[in-house]
C-alpha positions in Angstrom: 21.5 -33.0 -49.8 20.6 -33.7 -46.5 23.3 -34.3 -43.8 23.6 -37.6 -42.1 22.7 -38.3 -38.4 25.3 -37.2 -36.0 26.9 -39.0 -33.0 25.2 -39.1 -29.8 24.7 -35.7 -27.9 25.8 -33.8 -31.0 24.0 -31.0 -33.1 22.9 -32.0 -36.5 22.6 -29.8 -39.4 19.2 -29.6 -41.2 18.1 -28.7 -44.5 19.1 -25.2 -45.6 15.5 -24.4 -46.7 14.2 -22.3 -43.9 10.6 -22.3 -45.1 10.7 -26.1 -45.4 12.0 -26.3 -41.7 9.4 -24.3 -40.3 6.7 -25.9 -42.0 8.1 -29.4 -41.7 10.3 -29.6 -38.7 10.0 -33.4 -38.2 11.7 -33.5 -41.8 14.9 -32.3 -40.2 17.4 -35.2 -39.2 17.0 -35.8 -35.5 19.8 -36.3 -33.1 20.3 -38.3 -30.0 19.6 -36.8 -26.4 22.5 -34.5 -25.4 24.4 -35.6 -22.1 24.0 -33.0 -19.4 27.7 -32.3 -19.0 29.0 -32.7 -22.4 29.4 -29.6 -24.9 27.7 -30.4 -28.4 30.2 -31.1 -31.0 29.4 -29.8 -34.5 28.7 -31.9 -37.7 29.5 -29.9 -40.9 27.1 -30.2 -43.9 26.8 -28.7 -47.3 23.8 -27.1 -49.0 22.6 -27.8 -52.5 22.4 -24.1 -53.1 25.8 -23.3 -51.9 27.1 -21.9 -55.2 24.3 -19.1 -55.2 25.7 -15.6 -55.3 23.9 -14.6 -51.9 25.6 -17.5 -49.8 29.0 -16.8 -51.7 28.8 -13.3 -50.7 27.8 -14.5 -47.2 30.7 -16.8 -46.8 33.0 -14.1 -47.9 32.0 -11.8 -45.1 33.6 -12.2 -41.7 31.1 -13.7 -39.2 30.4 -11.5 -36.1 32.2 -12.4 -33.1 30.4 -14.1 -30.2 29.3 -11.8 -27.5 28.2 -13.3 -24.2 24.6 -12.9 -23.2 23.7 -10.2 -20.4 21.7 -12.2 -17.9 18.7 -10.4 -16.0 17.3 -11.6 -12.6 13.6 -12.5 -12.4 11.4 -13.5 -9.5 8.2 -15.6 -9.7 4.7 -14.9 -8.3 2.2 -17.6 -8.0 -1.4 -16.7 -7.9 -3.9 -19.8 -7.9 -3.0 -21.7 -10.8 -1.1 -19.0 -12.6 2.6 -18.5 -12.6 4.1 -15.2 -13.5 7.7 -14.1 -13.7 8.7 -10.3 -13.1 12.1 -8.7 -13.4 14.0 -7.0 -10.7 15.2 -3.6 -11.4 18.7 -3.1 -13.2 20.1 -2.1 -9.9 18.9 -5.0 -8.0 19.7 -7.4 -10.9 23.2 -6.1 -11.0 23.6 -6.5 -7.4 22.6 -10.1 -7.6 24.8 -10.6 -10.7 27.9 -9.5 -8.9 27.0 -11.4 -5.6 26.5 -14.4 -7.8 29.8 -14.1 -9.1 31.7 -13.5 -6.2 33.7 -16.6 -5.0 34.3 -17.5 -1.3 31.1 -16.1 0.2 29.0 -18.9 2.0 26.0 -17.0 2.8 25.2 -14.7 0.0 22.1 -12.5 0.9 21.2 -9.3 -1.1 18.7 -6.8 0.0 16.3 -5.9 -2.9 13.0 -4.0 -3.6 13.9 -1.0 -1.1 15.2 -3.7 1.4 11.8 -5.0 1.8 13.0 -8.4 0.6 16.2 -10.6 1.0 17.4 -12.9 -1.8 19.4 -15.9 -0.8 21.4 -16.3 -3.9 22.6 -19.7 -3.4 19.2 -21.0 -2.8 17.6 -18.8 -5.5 14.9 -17.7 -3.1 13.5 -14.5 -2.1 12.2 -13.8 1.4 9.9 -11.1 2.7 11.4 -9.0 5.6 8.6 -7.1 7.3 5.6 -9.5 6.8 4.9 -13.1 6.7 5.0 -14.6 3.1 6.1 -17.8 1.5 9.6 -17.6 -0.1 9.5 -17.2 -3.9 11.7 -18.6 -6.7 14.5 -16.3 -8.2 16.1 -17.1 -11.4 19.1 -15.8 -13.5 17.5 -15.5 -16.9 19.2 -15.4 -20.4 16.7 -17.3 -22.8 13.0 -16.8 -23.1 10.1 -18.3 -24.9 6.5 -17.3 -25.8 3.8 -19.5 -27.3 1.0 -18.4 -29.4 -1.5 -18.2 -26.5 1.1 -16.5 -24.2 0.9 -12.9 -23.5 4.5 -12.3 -22.6 7.9 -14.1 -22.9 8.6 -16.6 -20.0 12.2 -17.4 -18.9 13.7 -20.7 -19.3 15.2 -22.7 -16.2 19.0 -21.9 -15.9 20.3 -25.2 -17.1 18.1 -25.2 -20.1 19.5 -21.8 -20.9 23.1 -22.8 -20.6 22.6 -25.6 -23.0 21.0 -23.2 -25.4 23.8 -20.7 -24.8 26.1 -23.3 -25.7 24.7 -24.2 -28.9 24.2 -20.7 -29.8 28.1 -20.0 -29.0 29.0 -22.7 -31.6 26.9 -21.6 -34.2 28.0 -18.0 -33.9 31.7 -19.0 -33.7 31.6 -21.3 -36.8 28.9 -19.5 -38.5 26.9 -22.4 -39.2 23.0 -22.4 -38.5 20.1 -24.1 -39.4 20.8 -26.8 -36.6 18.6 -28.8 -34.3 19.1 -29.3 -30.6 17.4 -32.1 -28.7 17.0 -32.1 -25.0 16.5 -35.2 -22.8 12.8 -34.0 -21.9 11.9 -34.3 -25.4 11.8 -30.6 -26.4 13.3 -29.6 -29.7 15.0 -26.3 -30.4 16.0 -25.4 -34.2 18.6 -22.6 -34.5 17.7 -21.2 -38.1 19.6 -18.0 -37.7 20.4 -15.5 -35.1 16.9 -13.9 -35.4 14.8 -17.0 -35.9 15.0 -19.7 -33.2 12.1 -22.1 -32.7 11.1 -24.7 -29.8 8.8 -27.6 -30.6 7.1 -29.5 -27.8 7.2 -33.3 -28.0 4.0 -34.8 -29.3 3.4 -36.9 -26.2 3.3 -34.0 -24.1 0.8 -32.0 -26.2 -2.6 -31.5 -24.6 -4.8 -34.6 -25.5 -7.8 -32.2 -26.4 -6.0 -30.8 -29.5 -7.8 -31.6 -32.5 -5.5 -30.9 -35.5 -1.8 -31.7 -36.4 -1.2 -28.0 -37.0 -1.9 -27.3 -33.3 0.3 -30.2 -32.2 3.2 -28.8 -34.1 2.7 -25.2 -33.4 6.2 -23.9 -32.0 7.3 -21.5 -29.4 9.3 -18.5 -30.2 12.7 -18.3 -28.5 14.6 -15.1 -27.9 18.1 -14.6 -26.4 18.7 -11.8 -23.8 16.3 -9.5 -22.3 17.2 -6.8 -24.7 15.3 -8.7 -27.5 12.0 -9.2 -25.8 9.4 -6.8 -24.7 9.4 -6.4 -20.8 8.7 -3.4 -18.5 11.8 -3.2 -16.2 10.9 -1.3 -13.1 12.9 1.7 -12.0 15.0 1.4 -9.2 13.9 3.0 -5.8 16.1 5.6 -4.2 18.0 4.3 -1.3 17.5 7.6 0.9 14.2 7.2 3.0 12.8 10.5 3.9 9.6 9.3 5.8 8.0 6.1 7.1 4.5 5.4 7.1 2.6 2.4 8.8 -0.6 1.5 7.3 -3.3 -0.4 9.2 -6.3 -2.3 7.4 -9.9 -2.4 8.2 -12.2 -5.4 8.7 -11.5 -8.6 7.1 -8.7 -10.1 5.3 -9.1 -8.5 2.0 -8.9 -4.7 1.4 -10.5 -4.3 -2.3 -12.7 -5.7 -4.5 -10.2 -8.0 -6.1 -9.9 -9.7 -2.6 -6.2 -8.7 -2.4 -4.3 -8.7 0.9 -3.0 -5.5 2.7 0.5 -6.3 1.4 -0.6 -6.2 -2.2 -2.7 -2.9 -1.7 0.1 -1.1 0.1 2.6 -2.3 -2.6 0.4 -0.4 -5.2 0.0 2.6 -2.9 3.9 2.7 -2.8 4.2 2.4 -6.4 1.9 5.3 -7.0 3.8 7.5 -4.6 7.0 6.7 -6.5 5.5 7.5 -9.7 4.1 10.8 -8.1 7.3 11.8 -6.7 9.0 11.3 -10.1 6.5 13.7 -11.6 5.6 16.3 -8.8 9.0 16.5 -7.2 11.0 15.8 -10.3 13.5 18.8 -9.6 13.8 18.1 -5.9 14.7 14.7 -6.8 17.3 15.7 -9.5 18.9 17.8 -6.8 18.9 15.2 -4.1 16.4 16.9 -1.9 13.8 14.2 -2.2 14.4 10.3 -1.8 11.3 8.2 -1.1 8.7 7.5 1.2 8.4 3.9 2.7 5.0 2.4 3.4 4.5 -0.8 5.6 1.7 -2.9 6.0 0.4 -3.6 9.5 -1.7 -6.8 9.6 -3.9 -7.5 13.0 -6.7 -9.7 11.2 -4.6 -12.9 11.3 -3.8 -12.5 14.9 -7.5 -12.1 15.9 -8.6 -15.1 13.9 -5.6 -17.2 14.5 -5.3 -20.2 16.8 -4.1 -18.1 19.8 -7.8 -16.8 20.4 -9.7 -19.9 19.2 -12.5 -17.3 18.3 -13.1 -18.9 14.9 -13.8 -22.4 16.2 -16.4 -20.9 18.8 -18.2 -18.8 16.1 -18.2 -21.8 13.8 -19.8 -24.1 16.5 -22.8 -21.7 16.7 -23.2 -20.7 13.1 -26.2 -22.1 11.1 -25.4 -24.4 8.2 -27.7 -22.5 5.8 -26.1 -19.9 3.2 -22.6 -21.1 4.2 -20.7 -18.7 2.0 -22.4 -15.5 3.2 -22.2 -16.6 6.8 -18.5 -17.5 6.2 -18.0 -13.8 4.7 -19.9 -12.3 7.7 -17.7 -14.2 10.3 -14.5 -13.3 8.8 -15.2 -9.6 8.0 -18.3 -7.9 9.8 -17.6 -9.6 13.0 -14.6 -7.6 13.4 -16.4 -4.6 14.2 -18.2 -6.6 17.2 -14.9 -7.9 18.2 -13.6 -4.5 18.6 -16.5 -3.5 20.7 -15.8 -6.5 23.1 -13.3 -5.7 26.0 -11.5 -8.9 25.5 -10.8 -8.8 21.8 -10.5 -5.1 21.7 -7.6 -5.7 24.0 -6.2 -8.3 21.6 -6.6 -5.8 18.5 -4.9 -3.0 20.0 -2.1 -5.1 21.4 -1.4 -6.5 18.0 -1.6 -3.2 16.2 0.8 -1.6 18.6 3.2 -4.4 19.1 3.4 -5.1 15.2 3.8 -1.2 14.5 6.6 -1.1 17.2 8.1 -4.4 15.7 8.3 -3.1 12.2 9.7 0.2 13.7 12.5 -1.4 15.3 13.4 -3.7 12.3 13.2 -0.9 9.8 15.7 1.3 12.0 18.0 -2.0 12.4 18.0 -2.1 8.5 18.3 1.6 8.0 20.6 3.0 10.7 21.0 6.3 8.8 17.2 7.0 8.9 16.4 10.3 10.6 13.1 11.1 9.2 9.7 11.0 10.9 7.0 8.4 11.1 3.3 8.7 10.1 0.3 6.4 10.6 -2.5 5.6 8.3 -5.7 3.7 9.1 -8.6 2.4 6.9 -12.0 1.8 7.9 -11.8 0.2 11.3 -8.0 0.4 11.1 -8.6 4.2 11.5 -10.7 3.8 14.5 -8.0 1.6 16.2 -5.3 4.3 15.5 -7.5 7.0 16.8 -8.0 5.2 20.1 -4.5 4.4 20.5 -3.2 8.1 19.6 -5.8 9.5 22.1 -4.4 7.2 24.7 -0.7 7.8 24.2 1.4 9.3 27.1 4.1 11.8 27.1 7.3 11.2 29.0 6.0 13.2 32.1 2.7 11.1 32.4 4.5 7.8 31.9 6.9 8.9 35.0 3.9 10.1 37.1 1.5 7.2 36.4 -2.1 7.3 37.4 -3.5 8.0 40.9 -2.8 4.9 43.2 -1.2 3.0 40.3 2.2 2.9 42.2 0.6 1.1 45.2 -1.3 -1.4 42.7 1.9 -2.7 41.3 4.4 -2.3 44.1 4.5 -5.9 45.0 8.0 -7.5 46.0 7.3 -10.9 44.9 5.3 -12.9 42.2 3.2 -14.7 44.7 1.8 -11.2 46.2 1.3 -10.0 42.6 -0.8 -13.0 41.6 -2.9 -12.7 44.8 -3.6 -9.1 44.1 -4.8 -10.0 40.8 -6.9 -12.9 42.2 -4.7 -15.5 40.3 -3.2 -17.3 43.2 -4.0 -20.7 41.6 -1.3 -20.1 39.3 1.4 -19.5 41.7 2.7 -23.1 41.8 2.4 -23.4 38.1 4.6 -20.2 37.7 7.1 -21.1 40.4 7.4 -24.7 38.8 9.1 -23.0 35.8 11.4 -20.8 38.3 9.6 -17.6 37.2 9.8 -14.3 39.3 8.5 -10.9 38.4 11.5 -9.9 36.5 11.5 -13.0 34.1 7.6 -12.9 34.0 8.1 -9.4 32.4 9.9 -11.1 29.6 7.1 -13.4 28.7 4.8 -13.1 26.0 1.2 -14.1 25.5 2.2 -17.2 23.6 4.6 -18.2 26.5 1.9 -18.0 28.9 -0.5 -20.1 26.8 2.0 -22.8 26.5 1.9 -22.9 30.2 -1.8 -23.9 30.1 -3.0 -20.3 31.3 -6.5 -19.5 30.0 -7.0 -16.2 27.9 -8.6 -14.0 30.7 -5.7 -14.8 33.2 -3.1 -14.0 30.6 -4.7 -10.7 29.8 -4.6 -9.7 33.6 -0.9 -11.0 33.8 0.2 -8.9 30.8 -1.7 -5.8 31.8 -0.1 -5.8 35.2 3.4 -6.3 33.8 2.8 -3.4 31.3 1.7 -1.1 34.3 4.5 -2.2 36.4 7.0 -1.4 33.6 5.3 2.1 33.0 5.6 2.9 36.8 9.2 2.0 36.8 9.9 4.1 33.6 10.5 1.0 31.6 8.7 -0.3 28.4 7.4 -3.8 28.6 9.5 -6.4 26.4 6.7 -8.3 25.2 5.3 -6.0 22.6 8.8 -4.4 21.9 12.3 -5.1 22.6 13.7 -1.7 21.7 12.3 1.8 22.6 13.1 5.3 21.8 13.0 8.4 23.8 10.2 10.5 23.3 10.8 14.3 22.8 8.6 16.0 25.0 8.9 19.2 23.4 6.9 17.6 20.5 3.8 17.3 22.6 1.1 19.6 21.0 -0.6 20.5 24.3 0.2 20.5 27.8 -1.1 17.7 30.3 -3.5 20.2 31.9 -5.3 20.8 28.7 -5.8 17.2 27.9 -7.2 16.5 31.3 -9.6 19.3 30.7 -10.7 17.6 27.6 -11.2 14.4 29.5 -13.3 16.0 32.4 -15.3 18.0 29.8 -16.3 14.7 28.0 -16.9 12.8 31.0 -20.1 14.5 31.9 -21.7 12.3 29.1 -21.4 9.3 31.0 -21.1 7.8 34.6 -17.5 6.6 33.8 -14.8 8.8 35.4 -12.6 9.1 32.1 -10.0 11.1 33.7 -9.2 8.2 36.2 -9.0 5.6 33.5 -7.0 8.1 31.4 -8.3 6.8 28.1 -9.3 10.0 26.6 -12.1 9.1 24.2 -11.3 5.4 23.8 -12.9 2.5 25.4 -12.8 2.7 29.2 -11.8 -0.9 30.1 -9.0 -1.2 27.6 -5.4 -0.6 28.7 -3.9 1.1 25.7 -0.2 0.2 24.9 2.4 2.8 24.0 4.0 3.3 20.6 8.0 3.7 20.3 7.8 6.7 18.7 5.6 10.1 18.2 3.8 9.9 14.9 4.0 13.2 12.8 0.6 12.9 11.0 -2.3 10.5 11.2 -4.4 9.9 8.0 -7.8 8.3 8.1 -9.2 6.6 5.0 -12.9 6.0 4.8 -13.1 6.4 8.7 -16.1 5.8 10.8 -14.3 7.7 13.7 -17.2 10.3 14.1 -19.9 7.6 14.2 -18.0 5.8 16.9 -17.5 9.0 19.0 -21.2 9.8 18.7 -22.2 6.3 19.7 -20.0 6.3 22.6 -21.8 9.4 23.8 -19.3 12.2 22.7 -21.3 15.1 21.3 -18.4 17.5 20.9 -14.5 17.5 20.6 -13.1 20.3 22.5 -11.6 22.7 19.9 -8.4 22.9 22.2 -7.8 19.2 22.2 -4.9 17.6 20.2 -3.3 14.2 20.2 -0.9 14.0 22.9 2.0 12.8 20.8 0.7 13.5 17.1 0.9 16.7 15.4 -1.6 16.3 12.5 -4.8 14.6 11.6 -6.5 14.2 8.3 -9.8 12.8 7.6 -9.9 11.7 4.0 -12.9 10.2 2.2 -14.8 9.5 -1.1 -18.1 11.3 -1.2 -20.0 7.9 -1.7 -18.1 5.9 0.9 -21.0 4.7 3.1 -18.7 3.9 6.1 -17.0 7.3 6.0 -18.2 10.2 8.6 -16.9 13.8 9.0 -14.9 15.1 12.1 -15.2 18.9 11.7 -18.9 19.3 12.6 -18.1 17.7 16.0 -15.5 20.6 16.7 -17.1 23.6 15.0 -20.9 22.8 15.3 -21.7 26.4 15.0 -20.2 26.7 11.3 -21.5 24.8 8.3 -18.3 24.0 6.4 -17.8 22.2 3.3 -15.2 19.7 3.2 -11.8 20.6 1.5 -11.9 19.3 -2.1 -8.6 17.2 -2.8 -7.2 18.4 -6.1 -6.8 16.1 -8.9 -3.1 14.8 -9.2 -2.7 16.3 -12.7 -3.7 19.6 -11.2 -7.1 20.3 -12.4 -10.8 19.3 -11.5 -12.4 16.3 -13.1 -14.4 17.3 -16.3 -18.0 16.7 -15.0 -17.2 18.9 -11.8 -15.7 21.6 -14.0 -19.0 21.5 -16.0 -21.1 21.6 -12.7 -19.1 24.7 -11.6 -19.4 26.4 -15.0 -23.3 26.1 -14.8 -23.2 27.3 -11.4 -21.3 30.5 -12.5 -23.6 30.7 -15.6 -26.7 30.8 -13.2 -24.9 33.5 -11.2 -24.1 35.6 -14.1 -27.6 35.3 -15.3 -28.9 36.4 -12.0 -26.5 39.4 -11.9 -27.6 40.3 -15.5 -31.4 40.3 -14.5 -30.6 42.5 -11.3 -28.5 44.8 -13.6 -31.3 45.1 -16.3 -33.6 46.0 -13.2 -31.4 48.7 -12.2 -31.3 50.1 -15.8 -35.0 49.9 -15.9 -35.3 51.9 -12.7 -32.9 54.4 -13.9 -34.6 55.0 -17.3 -37.8 55.3 -15.4 -36.1 58.1 -13.2 -35.1 60.1 -16.2 -38.7 60.4 -17.7 -39.7 63.9 -18.5 -41.3 66.0 -15.7 -44.5 66.4 -17.7 -45.0 62.6 -17.9 -45.0 62.5 -14.1 -48.1 63.2 -12.0 -48.1 66.5 -10.4 -47.6 65.6 -7.0 -45.8 68.4 -5.1 -45.0 66.6 -1.9 -44.5 63.0 -3.2 -41.8 64.0 -5.7 -39.2 63.6 -3.1 -40.4 60.6 -2.0 -40.5 59.0 -5.4 -36.9 60.1 -6.2 -35.9 58.5 -2.7 -37.7 55.2 -3.7 -35.9 55.2 -6.8 -32.3 55.8 -5.3 -33.3 52.8 -2.7 -34.2 50.4 -5.4 -31.0 51.2 -7.3 -29.0 50.8 -3.9 -30.5 47.4 -3.2 -29.7 46.2 -6.6 -25.8 47.3 -6.3 -25.6 45.8 -2.8 -27.0 42.5 -4.0 -24.7 42.4 -6.8 -21.8 43.5 -4.7 -22.4 41.0 -1.9 -22.7 38.2 -4.6 -19.4 39.1 -6.0 -17.7 39.1 -2.7 -19.2 35.9 -1.7 -17.7 34.2 -4.8 -14.3 35.8 -4.4 -13.8 35.5 -0.6 -13.7 32.2 1.4 -12.5 33.1 4.8 -10.1 30.9 6.8 -11.8 29.2 9.8 -9.6 27.6 12.5 -10.8 24.0 13.0 -9.5 23.1 16.5 -6.1 21.9 17.1 -6.4 18.1 16.0 -4.5 19.3 12.8 -2.9 22.3 14.3 -5.8 24.6 13.4 -6.0 23.7 9.7 -8.8 21.8 8.0 -9.4 18.1 9.0 -12.0 16.7 6.5 -10.9 16.2 3.0 -13.0 14.8 0.2 -12.0 13.0 -3.1 -13.3 13.9 -6.4 -15.7 11.2 -7.8 -15.2 10.0 -11.2 -17.7 10.8 -14.0 -19.1 7.1 -14.3 -19.7 7.3 -10.4 -21.8 10.3 -10.6 -24.6 8.5 -12.6 -25.4 6.0 -9.7 -24.0 6.6 -6.3 -25.5 3.4 -4.9 -23.8 1.2 -7.6 -20.4 2.4 -6.7 -20.8 2.7 -2.8 -18.8 -0.4 -2.0 -16.2 0.4 -4.5 -16.0 3.9 -3.1 -14.9 2.5 0.7 -12.3 0.5 -1.1 -10.8 3.1 -3.5 -8.2 4.7 -1.7 -5.4 2.0 -2.0 -5.4 2.9 -5.7 -6.0 6.6 -5.6 -3.3 8.7 -6.8 -5.1 11.9 -5.4 -4.9 10.4 -2.0 -1.3 9.5 -2.3 -0.4 12.9 -3.5 -2.0 14.5 -0.6 0.2 12.2 1.8 3.2 13.2 -0.1 2.2 17.1 0.0 1.9 16.9 3.8 5.0 15.0 4.3 7.4 17.2 2.3 5.7 20.3 3.4 6.9 19.7 6.9 10.4 19.0 5.3 10.2 22.2 3.5 10.2 20.9 0.0 7.3 22.6 -2.1 5.0 20.7 -4.7 6.0 21.3 -8.3 3.4 21.4 -10.9 3.0 18.5 -13.0 3.8 18.3 -16.8 0.4 17.8 -18.4 
């Protein structure tokens, strides 16, 4: 017996034959559309098989009490036409749930994902803190669905989930199932039992290309609660931050072969570091000695190619129309190398990198007031060269106060008019005075402010450079790249000023430019390098062309006594097949033929093909030693021949015996020297750039890469963001400075 249709907005009881319902859902009695604000009533029905022993036993049993579903918060990520939902960690989800249930708070904002994002709970939006990114949707999820072609469960909208939960609560409370719930949008959900809930799409919304009725009626699987679906919930990040690292990208807007941005690549690198901390510093984490390392991306490409410079429009006007895609790729990526060699755009690049790093540093300290750790910098490709030039031109506290020879007079102007006349920009005096600007207010202006006044790029750069020098002479920091500065610890300077000047004088003989006067170290002489608001602990270069650029600039050798003015350590990390990477150590110790340091595998071993290569090398050495040993035994046997077998030479007997002893000694000496060569690798001090330690570190190539190094050349230049070996080297350097040793992983 089938049930009669229910009233409007109610649930209807369908046939108890579950197989019949699943195979023919349209045979169930349909209900009218459910009003949005009215709880669905229940219409009881009877089953023709209610007298069966199974249902009698089921009726006698006490139904399980209704338990409220536990929600979990998700955020949306859209890429092209695909929409994916990802869960927050349990800690972040619990914080969002508590804030959502807190009454009386108008602006409810929760920091999530290591405080890199802020979630506005009322708006259901997630906003990035340290970089520009469109806000993403956030959802409080309780019910999920998955179609036949879906790879994972997707969350329902919150209002849809609330109606499903109301229907489920009634079914559990009354222990009455096999009901159908119709929604105003046309979807139909059938609650067969607590474990079997299906959703059917309306026929009108089906894809018009479907060919068979079975495809049109194929249902979705519906699950209640995150515990009933397979989803990987990320682990929460430790709140304690031990170290801060800024990562600067290279040429172009994309950083890997998947054309991902610097933000996505740094996210992967951060995830790899968290995983390595859990495996290689497990006991230290459990004891509270280790927290985490924060990695923040530094993006300078958008500032160079934005509307402020107008360089893209200028390049586009002179670009040929043929092979447009290739020319667009060249203009957007490879031209960055030429821009950096241009005085005008190089100044824009270094100003952008320094100001962005200083801004992120100030913002991080604002959000982490208890942070007391050190700061390091990472540069990939051209980004490493930018950081190298910045670090070679940093000044200690003494240098900033003393300034350059004659600089005191250059910027010692009382009025705005005198300053502009000294710069040859007297035509802009009336324009700036019309805005009631003086020298003090001019120091507060940014490049964007001067552009709004109609001042061209060249005069803007002159004004900003003058203001920066004026602030340095007065012992202040310019406001436009940074609003907050930190005091420098002069005791952390690795080398006194006199040694740095000696380095500059020694290198200035390679060209006609007085490097010492310009005070730019080994950077570009026409650039006024900005100052960072902190002293980096370590500089890591990934796939770096630093060595090549220094050689092109005429620098043949780096003084072994030279060190960065404010940075203690330097690591040059590269893949053996990277076409852009160059070494640094041969420029410091040219007399030594040093092999680069091999970066250990993150699992504590060499790769299989490298082990095989080493084994073959050892076998050849053993074979050579065995041959020498056999030769020695042969000579010994020859020397023990009977006297009657030897020719009767009276005076030559002693000579023959001596020859035999000399041959035996040569064999033993050769064997001893080869054994000592295998077992002893003397330490060599490689300058002061890395405090006397090695600088060049090479990754282990993968077995498939060793078959054809040309095929994987481009990939080798972009592999550092996903390299766990690289991430482990960074972590080891960071925590060695904190006195926390590396633990052996459990393999």
